[in-house]
N, C-alpha and C positions, 0 to 999 in steps of 0.2 A: 533681442539676443541673437548672437551669431551661432552658426552651426560649427561644432567642434570637429576638427580633423584628428582622428586617432592615429597614433604611431604604432607600428608593429613591434617596437621595442618596449612598449609599456602596456600593461593590461588595464590601466586605470581608465575609468569613465568619469565624465563630469556628473555632478549630482542631477537626478531626474528633474529637480525643480528648474533646471536650466532649459528644459525641452521647449520647443516652439509651440505656440498656440495654433499656428497654421503653417504647414499641416500639423494637426494635433499630435503632439508627442514626439515629433522628430527631434532627436537629441544629438546625434553624432554620425560621422561617416568614416569609412576606412577601417583600418585594423585588419583582422583576419578572423577565421572561424575555428581557431584552435580550441581544444577542449577547455583549456584553462580560461580563455577569454569568454567563451560561452557560459561556463559555470559562474564566472564572476558577474557577467551581465545579468543572468537570471536571478542570482542572489541579491542583486540591486534593483530588481524590478524592471529590467531592460531586456529587450529581445530584438533580434535582427529581422528585417523584412525589406526586400529589395527586388527589383525586376532584373531578369537576365541581362547582362551587359552593363548594368549600372554598378557604381561602387556599393559596398556593403553599407546599409543604412541601419541605424540603431534607434529604437523607439521606447518611449515610456509614456503612454497616453494618459490623459486625465479627462474623463473618468476611465476607470478600468473595469472590464467585464469579468465577473467571477460567478461561480456556481457553488452553492453549498450542497454537497452530495445528499444531505437529508431533505432538501427541498426540490429534488429533481421532479419535474412536472410530468406525471404519467397520465396521458389523456385516456378516456374510456376506450377509444379505438386501439390505442397502444396496449392497454391492459389486456384486451381481448386477444390481440395479436401475440403478445408475449406469453400468454397462458398456453397457447398452442404453437409456440415458436418452432419453426423448422431449423433453427440455427444452433450451432455449437459456438461457444465463445471461449477463447483461450487467452492466456497472458504470456507474452514473450516467446511465442512459438515461431514467429517468422517476421522479425522486426524489419528487415530490409524490404520484404514484399509489401508491408504496410506503408512504408515511406514511399515506395514506388507507386503504390495505388493512389496515395494522396497527391503525388506529383502528376500522374497521368489523367486522373479523373477530374479535370477542371476545364469546363467550357471556356472560361475566361483566360486560360493560360495559367502558368504556375511560376512561383518564385523558387520552387524546390528543384534547383539545378543539381547536376552531378556533384558539384562542390559541396552543396548543402547536404546532399545525401551522404557523402563521405564523412562530413563532419558529425552528423547524427549517428552514423554507424560507429564512429569512434566512441561517442558517448555511451552507446549501447554496450560496447565491449568493456567499458569501464563500469557497467551496471548502474549508470546514472540515468539513462534513457530507457523507456519501456514502451511496449506495444500491446494493444488489445486487438485480437483478430476475431472476425466473424466468418464462420464457415457454413456452407450449404453443400451437403453431400461431398465433402472433401475439397470443395473449391472456395478460395478466399473471395468473399463477396462484400466485405466492408471491414472497417477498423479505424483505429486512432492511435496516435503516439504522442509522447511528450516527455517531460523531464520531472523527476521526483526530487523535491526539496523538503525532506522531513514530512510533515503533515500536509504539505501542499503538493499538488500535481499540476504542473504547468502544461496544459494541453496545447499542442502545437498545430495539429491538423487532423482531419478525419475524412473518410470517403465512404461511399455507399454505391454498390452496383445492383442491389436488389432491395425490395421494399423494407424499410425500417432497419436496414443493416447498421447504419451509423448510430441510430437511436438505441438499438440493442446493445451496441458496444458501450455506449456511455451509461446506459441504465445498469448493465451488469457490472461495469467497473465501479460505479458509484456505490453499489451494494457491497462489493468486495472491499473497496477503499475504506468505507465506514467500519467494516468489521475489524480493521486494523487501526482504527482511530484517526483515519484521514479526515481532515476538516475542510479543505477548500480546493477547488479546481479553478485555476487561472484560465480564463477564456480570451484574454487580451482585449479584443474589441467586440462589442455586442453586435450581433446580426440577428436577422429574423429567426434563423434556425435555432441558435443557442438561446435566444429569448423565449422561444416557444417551449424549451425544455427546462426553464426556470432560472437561467442566468440573468443577472442584474448588473447595473452599473453602480460602482461605488467610487468615491474620490481616490485619486492617486495616493494621497496622504494616508487614507484609511487602508488601502491595499498594502502600502509599504510598512505600515504598522503591523498588520497581520503577518506579512512576510517575515518581518524581523522576529516575530514571536514563534510562528509555526515552523519555519524552516529549520529551527534549532531543536525541534521536538521530533526525534526519530520514530519511525514506525518499525515494527518487528520485521527483520529481513525476510521472513517467510512471506510477507506481502508480495514480494517481487520475484519469488521463485517461479520458474516456468511451470504453468499448471493449467488445467481446464477449469474455467469459472462457471460454465453453464452448459 
């Protein structure tokens, strides 16, 4: 299969089944990061990921990493830590700072360029994207951000500057999301960190089936109001 070149004049994507096997899930290149294109992509199980200076690359890997909030794995040490947690966790209090943290706290470099940050800031202004912040004595020490699609939250990135900060963000968010009948967190590609927290691989077909069902099941808007979670 060949890699599809997207046009800026059309928001259409090829079907995910056309994605390459190697590299796994690479589907298309080009287009732009407009809110309409990004929303269309995520609604079809596609997300952008590319290195600075490269064209925009669009992916739909098989398998797909997902996390059921009800099966978040809480280790004994994390249970002890959380019981006496020094952190406060908030929702949608400082979206841009969380994205900046995810961009800067990467030893291996980041794909979260200024262009990407502006694109996600636009989605946040549209109340489509959301952030979870972790604070210690008023300082932002961790967090995560992503896109809400009904009962699915598409997690995009997380960062941690102090012990268990990103784990705390995900744990508290899972508890909050479940209270509003959230069913699934998209983790995109499994890694050791997300696997240790309970994320698993499922087939792309299974993910797209759940996406089709859950993205059309809205949660109460109160779920996404700016608030303190913990």
